[in-house]
Each structure stands twice: as structure tokens, then as C-alpha cells.
C-alpha positions in Angstrom: 3.7 -13.0 24.6 4.7 -10.5 21.8 2.8 -8.2 19.4 5.3 -8.1 16.5 5.9 -4.4 17.1 9.7 -3.9 16.9 11.3 -1.8 19.5 14.9 -1.5 18.1 17.5 -3.6 16.3 20.5 -5.2 17.8 24.0 -6.0 16.4 25.6 -9.5 16.8 28.8 -8.8 18.7 30.0 -12.4 19.2 29.0 -15.9 18.4 30.4 -18.8 20.5 29.7 -22.5 20.1 29.6 -24.6 23.3 28.7 -28.3 22.6 25.3 -28.2 20.7 24.5 -24.7 21.9 25.5 -21.3 20.6 25.8 -18.3 22.7 25.1 -14.6 21.2 26.1 -11.4 22.5 23.9 -8.5 21.1 24.5 -4.8 21.5 21.4 -2.6 21.4 20.0 0.5 22.7 17.8 -1.4 25.2 20.3 -3.9 26.5 20.9 -1.8 29.5 17.3 -2.0 30.4 17.0 -5.9 30.3 17.3 -8.3 33.2 18.7 -11.8 33.4 16.0 -14.4 32.8 13.8 -11.9 30.7 12.3 -13.1 27.4 13.1 -11.1 24.4 12.1 -11.7 20.8 15.1 -11.6 18.5 14.1 -11.7 14.8 10.8 -13.2 16.3 12.6 -16.0 18.3 11.7 -15.8 22.1 15.3 -16.1 23.7 16.1 -15.7 27.4 18.7 -13.2 28.6 21.5 -15.2 30.4 24.1 -12.5 31.0 24.5 -8.6 30.9 27.3 -6.2 30.1 27.2 -2.5 29.6 25.2 -2.0 26.4 25.0 -5.6 25.7 23.1 -8.8 26.5 23.9 -12.5 25.9 21.4 -15.2 24.9 21.8 -19.0 24.4 20.1 -20.9 21.4 19.8 -24.7 21.5 20.3 -27.0 18.6 16.6 -27.0 17.6 16.5 -23.2 17.5 19.6 -23.1 15.3 18.0 -25.6 13.1 14.5 -24.2 12.7 15.5 -20.4 12.5 17.9 -18.0 10.6 20.1 -17.7 13.6 22.4 -20.4 12.2 23.1 -18.3 9.1 23.7 -15.1 10.7 27.3 -13.6 11.0 29.1 -10.9 13.2 27.7 -7.5 12.6 24.4 -8.6 11.3 21.3 -6.9 12.9 18.3 -8.6 14.2 14.9 -7.1 15.4 14.2 -6.8 19.2 10.9 -6.8 21.0 10.4 -7.2 24.8 7.4 -9.0 26.0 4.0 -7.1 26.0 3.2 -5.4 29.4 -0.1 -6.6 30.8 -1.4 -3.0 30.7 0.1 -2.4 27.1 -1.8 -1.7 23.9 -2.1 -4.5 21.5 -0.8 -2.7 18.4 0.1 -5.8 16.4 -1.2 -9.4 16.6 -0.6 -12.3 19.1 3.0 -13.5 18.6 4.5 -16.2 20.7 8.0 -16.1 19.5 7.9 -19.7 18.6 9.1 -19.8 15.0 7.4 -22.0 12.7 10.1 -22.2 10.0 12.0 -20.4 7.5 10.9 -18.7 4.2 13.1 -17.4 1.4 12.9 -13.8 0.0 12.1 -14.1 -3.7 11.5 -10.5 -4.7 11.9 -6.9 -3.3 9.8 -4.3 -5.2 10.3 -0.7 -4.7 6.8 0.9 -5.0 8.0 4.5 -4.9 7.5 5.3 -1.2 6.7 1.6 0.1 8.1 -1.8 -0.7 6.4 -5.0 -1.5 8.3 -8.0 -0.3 7.8 -11.7 -1.6 8.5 -14.8 0.3 8.4 -18.5 -0.7 7.0 -20.7 2.0 8.4 -24.3 2.7 5.2 -26.2 2.0 1.7 -26.1 0.6 0.4 -27.0 4.1 1.6 -23.7 5.3 -0.3 -21.7 2.9 -3.4 -22.9 4.6 -2.3 -20.9 7.6 -2.2 -17.5 5.5 -5.1 -15.6 4.6 -5.1 -12.4 2.4 -5.3 -9.2 4.7 -4.5 -11.5 7.7 -1.5 -11.2 10.0 1.8 -13.0 9.7 5.1 -12.5 11.6 8.4 -12.2 9.6 11.5 -11.8 11.5 9.6 -10.8 14.5 7.6 -8.0 12.6 3.6 -8.1 12.6 2.8 -7.7 9.0 -0.4 -7.8 6.9 -0.6 -10.3 4.0 -1.2 -8.6 0.7 -1.6 -11.9 -1.3 -0.8 -15.6 -1.0 -0.5 -17.3 -4.4 1.0 -20.8 -4.5 3.8 -20.8 -2.1 4.5 -17.1 -2.5 3.4 -14.7 0.3 3.6 -11.0 -0.4 3.6 -8.2 2.2 3.7 -4.4 2.0 6.3 -2.4 3.9 5.8 1.2 4.9 8.9 3.6 5.2 8.9 3.6 9.0 9.1 -0.2 9.2 11.7 -0.4 6.5 13.9 2.3 8.5 13.4 0.9 11.9 13.9 -3.0 11.3 16.4 -5.1 9.6 14.2 -5.6 6.4 16.2 -2.8 4.6 19.2 -5.2 4.8 17.3 -8.1 3.2 18.3 -9.5 0.1 16.8 -11.9 -2.5 17.7 -15.5 -1.4 18.1 -14.6 2.3 15.8 -16.5 4.8 13.5 -15.0 7.2 11.9 -16.5 10.3 8.1 -17.2 9.9 5.4 -17.5 12.6 1.8 -18.0 11.6 -1.1 -16.7 13.4 -1.8 -18.6 16.5 -5.6 -18.5 16.0 -5.2 -19.9 12.4 -3.1 -22.8 13.7 -5.6 -23.7 16.4 -8.4 -23.7 13.8 -6.3 -25.7 11.5 -5.6 -28.2 14.3 -9.4 -28.5 15.2 -10.4 -29.0 11.5 -7.6 -31.7 11.1 -9.0 -33.6 14.4 -12.5 -33.4 12.9 -11.4 -35.1 9.8 
């Protein structure tokens, strides 16, 4: 389980295809503290550390992960957000994040608000908008964020300077895709409602 509070960013050092799997090497300030078989969220994707080198760690993404997330569009030198699993005695500073990405959303606008930023994202379907509530939580590229508004397919979130400077959002461009994970409580409620109908 994660909380959507990003620890640091990692840089993609290599990308190697092997059959339908893709192996990624990342360099980061926490790579030396990781262990093989440890789960780490990369842009909100729960991936297992499979190998280590000084200052670097490797993960493997299967075909489904490549298809459902933005890993498939990433290139060498690009940055991802990292978060290790929540410690059992840790503070719950964000919200419940599983690292199971629900899909992709496209950035449609980046608004500079003179000290903060407002980002707009287009969801893939109207069914997804039922999982988004104003002032509720949403996970974007692994970051726990508060929804400012949801109108039609467009979800808006506000970004404070600290988040802008310490995640990969500052390198986001209009048209790029991000990983989206909806609030698990909302997903369970939606599932129960659908069963009742």
C-alpha cells in the first residue's frame, strides 16, 4: 500500500525488451536503500525491484502494464516519481493508493496561477467521472492530489510549489499522458451500487 506522497524522482537509465516484457533500469537517490523483491511505486505503478547496482535499481514491466500505463511512451533520461510502500507505523499523509493504475489521462491544460499551478486532464470515459468527486482524492503519476473540479471528462487539480519542484509534474506538457488511479473506496462503492442495480 502507498499513500501518494512522493519521496524522490528517478531517471530512466536503460530500457530493454525481452519477449513481451520490458526491463527498466532507474537511477535515484533511494536506489541504494532498496532490496530485491521490494515493491516500489514508479509513477504510481507498483513494480518489483528485480536487480540492483550502485545507485540504480531494475524493474520489469509485463505487457499489460506497458499497455495500461505511460511506461510504454517513456524514453531514456525521462523522470518518474518514486514512493516506497507505507511503513506499518507510518503517518497516512496522502490517501490509500494501491499502485494499480486504472488507466491513462491526457493533459489538456497547464495554468500558471502566480505561485501555484492548475492542471487539467481528460479522462478516457464518462464512467470514470463517476469515481471522481470535487475535493476528493485522485492519484496522478503516483501523486496523491485533491480534485478541484470535474466537468465533463475534464478533471482539474491544483499543484503547490513543493509538489511542482519535487515531482515530475514540472516536465509535464500538454498532450502527454499520465497514470490515473481512482480512490479505492469510491471504486468499492461504485461496484456495490452496480451489483444492486
